N, C-alpha and C positions, 0 to 999 in steps of 0.2 A: 580159774583165776580167783584169788581170794579178795574179799573186800577189806579195805582198810578201816579198822575200828578205832575211832579217836574218842577216848573217854575224857571226862571233865578234867581230871587232874593233869592230863597232858597239856591242856591250855594253861593251867596254873604254873606248870614247870616252864613253859614258854614265857609266861608273864614274869616269872622270877628271873629268867635269863635276860629278858629285856630290862628289868630293873637294874641288874648288875651292869649291863651295857650303859644305862643312863648314869650310873654312878661313875663309871670310867670315862664317859664322854658326855659331860653335862650339857644341857641345852634345852631340856623339857620336850624333847622330841620322842625319845623312846619311852618316857614315862607314860604318855598317852596311849602308846601301843601296848604297854604292859597293863594299863587299866582296861583296855579293850580285851586283852587276853583273859584277865580275871572275869570280866563280865561274860565273855563267851563261854568260859568254863562253868560259870554259874548257870547259864542257860542250858548247857548240855547236862548239867546235874539235874535240872528241873525237867528237861525233855530229853531223856537218854536215846530216843529213837531218831534224833535229828541226824540227817545225812552229813557226811564230811563236806560236801559241796556247800550246804547251807551254813555250816560252821565257819568255813573259810570266808564265805560271803559276809556273814555277820561280823567276823573279826575285821575284815577289810573295810567295810563301811563304817564301823565304829572307830577304827583307827583314823581314817580320813576325816570323819566328822569331828572327832575330839581334837585333832591337830588344827583343823580350820577354826573351830570355836576358840581354841587357845590363842591362835594368831590374831583373830579379830579382837578378843578381849585385851590382848597385849597392846594393840594399836589404840584402843579406846582408853586404856588405863596405863599409860607409861609409868615406869618406876621413877620416882623422884630421887635426885642425887644431891648430896651436899657439895659435890664438886662437878658441876655440869660441864665444865670446860676441860676436864682431865685429859681426855684423848683428842682435844682440839688445840694443839700447841700454838698454832699461829693466831688463833682467835684470842688467846690469852694476852697477846701483846697489843691489842687494839687500845688506843688511848695513851700508850706509853710514848715517851720522847727519847730519841736516840740521836747520836751524831753519825753523819755519813762516813762509811768506811771507804767508799769510792764515790767520786762525784757522780751526780745524775746528769748524764748526757743523752740527748735524744729521748728523754723520758725514762731512762733506765739507769739504775745505780745499785749500790749495795750498802747495807748497814751491818754492824756487828752487834748481835744480840747474845749476851752471855758468852757462850763458847761457839756460837754458830754464826755463819755469814748468810744473810737473807737478801734476795733480790728485791728491789723496790721500784715502783713506778710513781712518777710525780713530775713536777716542774723542774727544769734544769737548775742545779745548785752546785756550789763548790764543795770540796771535801771538808769535813768537820762541821758542816752546816747542821744545825739541829732541826730534826724533822719529827713530826708526830704521825704515828701509825693510825690511819683512819679505817682501813679495811684489810681483809686477808682473802686473797683469791688463790686457793691451793697453797703453793709455796712462795707466792709473791705478795708483798705488802703494797698497798696504796698509801702514799704518805703525802703530807702537806708541809710546806716550809713554815717554820716558826720565825717570827721577826725578833 
């Protein structure tokens, strides 16, 4: 049985493949694995007698460590956005005033917001009563009646 010989540039090819995968599926996951592949290849270049088991171990440990470090860094330093409510459609309507589309009966009713109908919770009111959105719980607004 022949032993598998893994030379340094094999790791660099694997790293390049992982970089291509990162470009096609962005998310900073495969980038860290590619960096680990480059580092592993550099270590194999410096220590050519390193066994394949040790190389795979180094690659695996570096991949896991770099991904964990990146996730921790991302939690401590979140990216700032000029539109923080962009993907939180319901929260964008808090503070706005609407007329009821359906009366609130037993604490539930509906309002028309732009081209959508939203469920609301609040005190019982007649149709066309003006209400102010005070909170958003999923797809249901909490509203209060305006006098």
